[in-house]
C-alpha positions in Angstrom: 139.9 111.7 86.4 139.4 113.4 90.2 140.3 112.0 93.3 136.5 110.7 95.6 138.3 111.9 99.0 135.5 109.5 100.4 137.8 107.0 98.7 139.6 104.7 100.4 143.3 103.7 99.3 143.7 99.8 98.8 147.6 100.5 99.0 147.7 101.9 101.8 145.4 99.9 103.4 145.5 97.1 102.7 149.5 97.3 103.0 149.4 98.4 106.6 147.0 95.4 107.3 149.0 93.3 105.9 152.4 94.5 107.5 150.3 93.7 111.1 149.0 90.4 110.2 152.9 88.9 109.3 154.3 90.9 112.8 151.5 89.2 114.4 151.9 85.7 112.7 155.4 85.8 113.3 154.6 86.3 116.9 152.7 83.4 117.5 154.5 81.2 115.5 158.0 81.6 117.0 156.6 82.7 120.3 154.8 79.7 122.4 151.6 80.5 124.1 153.1 80.1 127.2 155.4 83.0 127.5 153.0 85.7 125.9 152.5 88.6 128.3 148.9 88.4 127.9 146.8 85.3 127.6 145.2 83.9 125.0 141.5 83.1 126.2 138.5 84.9 125.3 137.1 86.4 128.4 133.6 86.6 126.8 133.7 83.2 126.6 134.9 82.8 131.1 131.7 85.1 131.3 129.0 83.7 129.1 130.5 80.3 127.8 129.4 81.6 124.5 132.5 82.0 121.8 132.2 85.0 121.1 133.0 85.7 116.8 137.0 85.7 116.9 137.5 83.1 119.3 139.6 80.2 117.6 140.8 83.3 115.7 144.2 83.6 117.4 145.4 79.7 116.7 143.5 79.8 113.6 146.1 83.1 112.8 149.2 80.6 114.1 147.7 77.8 111.8 147.3 79.4 108.8 150.4 81.1 109.3 152.4 77.9 110.1 150.9 77.0 106.4 147.7 75.0 108.4 144.8 76.4 106.0 141.9 73.6 106.6 143.3 73.4 110.8 142.7 77.1 110.6 139.2 77.4 108.8 138.0 74.7 111.4 139.6 77.1 114.3 137.9 80.2 112.5 136.8 80.3 109.1 136.3 84.1 109.5 139.5 85.4 111.2 141.2 82.6 108.0 138.8 83.6 105.0 139.8 87.5 106.1 143.4 87.3 106.4 143.4 85.3 103.5 141.6 88.5 101.8 144.0 90.9 103.2 146.7 89.5 102.0 145.5 88.8 98.3 144.0 92.5 98.0 147.5 93.1 99.5 149.6 91.2 96.5 146.8 92.5 94.3 148.0 96.6 95.7 151.5 95.3 95.2 151.0 94.2 91.6 149.3 97.3 90.6 151.7 99.5 91.9 154.2 97.4 90.6 153.3 97.5 87.0 152.2 101.3 87.5 149.1 101.1 87.1 146.2 102.6 89.2 145.3 102.0 92.6 142.3 100.4 92.8 139.0 102.7 94.9 135.5 101.5 96.1 133.2 104.7 96.4 130.0 103.3 97.7 126.3 104.8 96.6 124.9 104.9 100.1 122.8 102.5 99.7 125.6 100.2 98.5 127.1 100.7 101.8 124.1 100.0 103.3 123.8 96.6 101.8 127.6 95.8 102.9 126.9 96.6 106.3 123.5 93.9 106.1 126.2 91.2 104.7 129.3 91.6 107.2 126.2 91.5 110.0 124.7 88.2 107.9 128.5 86.4 107.6 129.4 87.7 111.3 125.3 86.2 112.4 126.5 82.7 110.5 129.8 82.5 112.0 129.1 82.8 115.1 126.4 79.5 114.8 128.6 77.8 113.1 131.5 78.6 116.8 128.5 78.5 119.1 127.0 74.5 117.3 130.8 73.5 117.0 131.3 74.5 121.5 
């Protein structure tokens, strides 16, 4: 089967994301916020008084890394679901690699790409509404 040059190589993409997420979790769990070199406070929140779509994401990620899924979901559902999805995709890609199955690749048609972007935009809008109502 010929490889589509537009197809994303999932093992590479999700493997890299999983490694970055794991490194960030290790930092967040082991280093107190007061000792981090940069503030973890949101500049958008400071300027507007409204949370940005990723507000609470760092704390949610730290809660998730500590095994507290419920707290992570309450702090930032979108970040939590994304992180869990990235790790699940990375595990699936690793399993396919270990069982010598071909890597999954996705090639979207123009209409599918537009629909995916619209779905992501709608999810972000709903998520931001949730965060604004929670603040």
